[in-house]
C-alpha positions, 0 to 999 in steps of 0.5 A: 180458836179452840185448843189445839189439843184438839186437832188431829193427825189426822187433820195435818195430814189431809190439810198437807196433801190440799196444801201441797196438790190445791185440788179437792178431788186430786187431792181426795183421790191420793187420800183415799177420802170421798171430796166432801169427807175432804172439805169438811176435815178442811172447814173444821181445821180452820173452824179450830184455827180460827183462820182461813187456810183456803181460797179459791182463785176459780177453779184452782184452790190456793194457800191464805198467806196462813196457809203458808205459814202453816204449811210449812210448820205441818210439813216439818212436824209431819216429816219428822213424824214419819221419819221416826215412825221408819226408823222405829219400824225398822228398828223391829225388822230381821233385815234393819233392825236391833237388838240389845242383849246381856249375857255372862261372861261363861258363855261369851268364847264359845256357845254366844259366838257361834250362835251369833254366827249362826244367826248371821247366815241365817240373815246378814249382818246388817242387825245392829246388837250390843252388848253387856258382860253381867252377872245373872241377878243383875241382868235379871234384874235389868231385864225385867228393867226393860234394857235387854229385848233378852239376856243369857243367864242363870235362872233364878225363882220367883220370876212369874214374868220371865220367860226362861228357854234353856240353852247349854249345860256346864259342867261342875270341876274340881281346878287344882295346882300340878303341885296340888295332891289331887293332882295326879287323879284323873277323878275325885268325890266330893266327899273327900274334900270333908275336912280339905278347905276349897273354894267356889261359889258364893251363895247369894247367886242361882249358881251359888245356891245350886253349888249349896245345895251340892255341897249341903248333900255331901257335909262339906263348905267353902272356905273361900268364895267368890263369883267368878272363875277368874277368881276361884282359879287365882285363888288356886294358883297363889294358894297351891293347897287349895282347891276349887270347885268350878263351872269349867269357863275360858277362864280357868284355861288364861293359868299356867299350873292349874290341872282339871280334874271331872267329879265324878259325883256330879252329872255333867249336866250340872248348871243350865244356862238358859236365854230369858226375855220378858213375856209382858213386852212385845217382841219385836220381829227380830228378836223373836227371830233371834229366839227362833235360831237360838231356840234351834241352834240349841239341843237343849232347847228342842228337848227342853229341861225340867222346870222350864218355860217354854217359848209361848207360841 
């Protein structure tokens, strides 16, 4: 008997079909192969196993004892295999597929729910979705490790294998306590913060690097740094004299006693947020459909921001 690794799936499927029909011509027809091909396949399988699997009883083909034992195992194994293949294929279909999404907190209360509503209106609610909320750099690392199908995050440099599609922009604003000297102002210039201790983003993130370049251009730098708007606004509430320079997000609305003030010398479209995916990885039908819905949902994606990658055809 030869090693079982030389057996092929086609031999096992041929055996299973013949065992179930017990008729060579009918089995060959249902397998879409010729009768001689089926006969040779069964003989080769018996040779590999070293035991007879069938015997002829008049015009009928019946299973031997070895054949009956083998059929019980083969039917179970092939049944499990067929179910597994069907389940994996289903994960990629829009009707009943699955989607794993990572997102920064910035968009989870406005843009993302509206995008999901649009997707569900188009494709129904049968797609299973899993969400993880994290900051941009951990999300990008997880995307490259294939832990997500796609993410919403800031764009990182030196990531040639990732495709970043612009989705929306966020403006940079000044957040102050209502007792701050700036509280009655409608707008403030960054240059007015020279000599004023303020809080803003840590420079070791994509957003922090953008803010750092902006601050360096007017000769200022933050006295306190954090990664998110919740912590930055907490600083403003705790220290009434210290303003915060941050994105205009839902996190600020959680706090009482603060005011949002426009930055006169900063464009409204200061920070881009992107949908990103790994170009090296095959994208299922449901992933492609979600990307296409997101592109249509976002007017920015249709225009594309400078320096971004378009979704490949």
